[in-house]
C-alpha positions as CSV (number, residue, x, y, z in Angstrom):
1,M,-49.2,-2.7,-5.6
2,V,-48.0,0.2,-7.8
3,A,-44.5,-0.1,-6.4
4,L,-44.4,-3.9,-7.1
5,Y,-45.6,-3.3,-10.6
6,A,-43.0,-0.6,-11.2
7,D,-40.2,-3.0,-9.9
8,M,-41.5,-5.7,-12.3
9,I,-41.4,-3.3,-15.3
10,E,-37.9,-2.0,-14.3
11,H,-36.5,-5.6,-14.3
12,V,-38.2,-6.5,-17.5
13,L,-36.8,-3.4,-19.3
14,I,-33.2,-4.4,-18.6
15,D,-31.8,-6.5,-21.4
16,W,-29.1,-8.3,-19.4
17,E,-27.8,-10.1,-22.5
18,T,-27.1,-6.8,-24.3
19,V,-25.6,-5.3,-21.1
20,M,-23.3,-8.2,-20.8
21,K,-22.2,-8.1,-24.4
22,E,-21.5,-4.3,-24.2
23,T,-19.7,-4.7,-20.9
24,E,-17.6,-7.8,-21.6
25,K,-14.4,-6.2,-22.8
26,R,-14.4,-3.5,-20.1
27,L,-15.1,-6.0,-17.4
28,H,-12.2,-8.2,-18.6
29,N,-9.9,-5.2,-18.6
30,F,-11.2,-4.1,-15.2
31,I,-10.3,-7.4,-13.6
32,R,-7.1,-7.8,-15.6
33,K,-5.8,-4.5,-14.1
34,R,-6.3,-6.1,-10.7
35,V,-5.3,-9.8,-11.3
36,S,-2.1,-10.8,-13.1
37,N,-2.9,-14.5,-13.8
38,F,-4.7,-14.7,-17.1
39,A,-6.5,-17.9,-16.3
40,D,-7.7,-16.4,-13.0
41,V,-8.9,-13.3,-14.9
42,D,-11.0,-15.5,-17.2
43,D,-12.4,-17.4,-14.2
44,L,-13.3,-14.2,-12.4
45,V,-15.0,-12.8,-15.5
46,Q,-17.1,-16.0,-15.8
47,T,-17.9,-16.0,-12.1
48,T,-19.0,-12.4,-12.3
49,W,-21.4,-13.2,-15.1
50,L,-22.7,-16.2,-13.2
51,E,-23.3,-14.0,-10.1
52,V,-25.1,-11.4,-12.3
53,L,-27.4,-13.9,-13.8
54,I,-28.2,-15.6,-10.5
55,H,-28.8,-12.3,-8.7
56,K,-30.2,-10.1,-11.4
57,G,-33.6,-10.1,-9.6
58,R,-31.9,-8.2,-6.7
59,F,-30.8,-5.4,-9.0
60,K,-32.8,-2.4,-7.7
61,G,-32.0,0.0,-10.5
62,H,-30.5,2.7,-8.2
63,A,-27.4,2.7,-10.3
64,R,-26.6,1.7,-13.9
65,P,-26.4,-2.1,-14.5
66,E,-22.8,-1.7,-15.4
67,T,-21.9,-0.1,-12.1
68,W,-23.7,-3.0,-10.3
69,I,-21.8,-5.6,-12.4
70,F,-18.4,-3.9,-11.7
71,G,-19.2,-3.9,-8.0
72,I,-19.8,-7.6,-8.1
73,A,-16.5,-8.0,-10.0
74,M,-14.6,-5.9,-7.4
75,N,-16.0,-8.0,-4.6
76,L,-14.9,-11.2,-6.4
77,V,-11.4,-9.8,-6.8
78,K,-11.2,-9.1,-3.1
79,I,-12.4,-12.6,-2.3
80,Y,-9.8,-13.9,-4.8
81,Y,-7.0,-12.2,-2.9
82,K,-8.3,-13.2,0.5
83,D,-8.5,-16.8,-0.6
84,S,-5.1,-16.8,-2.2
85,R,-3.5,-15.5,1.0
86,L,-5.3,-18.3,2.9
87,R,-4.1,-20.9,0.4
88,A,-0.5,-19.6,0.7
89,Y,-0.6,-20.2,4.5
90,N,-2.0,-23.7,4.1
91,T,0.2,-25.1,1.3
92,A,3.4,-25.8,3.3
93,P,3.8,-29.6,4.0
94,V,3.6,-30.4,7.7
95,E,6.8,-32.5,7.5
96,S,8.9,-29.7,6.2
97,M,7.6,-27.4,8.8
98,E,8.5,-29.7,11.7
99,N,12.1,-30.1,10.5
100,E,12.6,-26.5,9.7
101,H,14.6,-24.5,12.2
102,N,13.4,-20.9,12.6
103,P,16.1,-18.5,13.7
104,K,13.3,-16.3,15.3
105,D,13.0,-19.0,17.9
106,E,16.5,-18.4,19.2
107,P,16.6,-16.9,22.8
108,E,18.8,-14.0,21.7
109,I,16.4,-13.0,18.9
110,I,13.4,-13.2,21.3
111,L,15.2,-11.1,23.8
112,E,16.2,-8.5,21.2
113,G,12.5,-8.5,20.0
114,R,11.3,-7.8,23.5
115,K,13.9,-4.9,23.9
116,N,12.7,-3.4,20.6
117,L,9.1,-3.7,21.7
118,S,9.8,-2.0,25.0
119,L,11.8,0.7,23.2
120,A,9.0,1.2,20.7
121,I,6.4,1.6,23.4
122,E,8.6,4.1,25.2
123,N,9.2,6.1,22.0
124,F,5.5,5.9,21.2
125,K,4.8,7.9,24.3
126,K,7.4,10.5,23.2
127,M,5.9,10.9,19.8
128,P,3.9,14.0,18.9
129,E,0.1,13.4,19.2
130,E,-0.4,13.5,15.4
131,Y,2.1,10.6,14.9
132,Q,0.4,8.7,17.7
133,K,-3.0,9.0,16.0
134,L,-1.6,8.2,12.6
135,L,0.2,5.1,13.9
136,T,-2.7,3.9,16.0
137,V,-5.2,4.1,13.0
138,L,-2.6,2.5,10.7
139,I,-1.9,-0.4,13.0
140,E,-5.5,-1.0,14.2
141,N,-7.1,-0.8,10.8
142,D,-4.4,-1.9,8.4
143,V,-5.4,0.7,5.8
144,G,-3.9,2.4,2.8
145,Y,-3.0,6.1,2.5
146,Q,-6.4,7.2,1.2
147,E,-8.3,5.4,3.9
148,L,-6.0,6.8,6.5
149,A,-6.6,10.3,5.2
150,D,-10.3,9.8,5.2
151,T,-10.3,8.3,8.7
152,L,-8.3,11.2,10.1
153,S,-10.0,13.8,8.0
154,I,-6.7,15.1,6.6
155,P,-5.4,15.4,3.0
156,I,-3.5,12.5,1.6
157,G,-0.4,14.7,1.1
158,T,-0.5,15.3,4.9
159,V,-0.6,11.6,5.5
160,R,2.4,11.0,3.2
161,S,4.5,13.7,4.9
162,R,3.6,12.6,8.4
163,L,4.4,9.0,7.6
164,S,7.8,10.2,6.1
165,R,8.5,12.2,9.3
166,L,7.4,9.2,11.4
167,R,9.7,6.9,9.6
168,A,12.6,9.3,10.2
169,F,11.7,9.6,13.8
170,L,11.6,5.9,14.3
171,K,14.9,5.4,12.5
172,K,16.5,7.9,14.7
173,E,14.9,6.9,18.1
174,M,14.9,3.2,17.5
175,R,18.3,3.3,15.8
176,W,16.9,1.4,12.8
177,E,18.9,1.0,9.7
178,A,17.5,2.3,6.4
């Protein structure tokens, strides 16, 4: 009963209107740094406030309200980019796709691709173990430098230098052009 009463007092003490007024400009700038379309920025700001008002009862008080708000905004930005990628895939008219000739469908291109894949697999086996680990994590998880460094428990500078050496190795062994 005491815990329930403490939760009720905690939620009553947060003046969401004041928090929103004080955070408005910072939130707009936060989203603006991540989204280039001004109209979409405004939509994301409004959606963030809507989500805050709808779910303010879920706020546990383990962090500052501003931190919780910016977490909601970051999740909405991620959803925005995920949705925009999906929209990009689904916007091409079917008629234009049917009539479009894709050079990648040519037998010579397919054969060359298979040769390159075989060569890549062969060269993967020749790579030093540190390159193999790096490439495996990179391909399987599709992560950035920092996430790669965290996953492999190595400094980000080491990730950068290994990737640079890996690129040089692949260019040499696969005879790729720069």
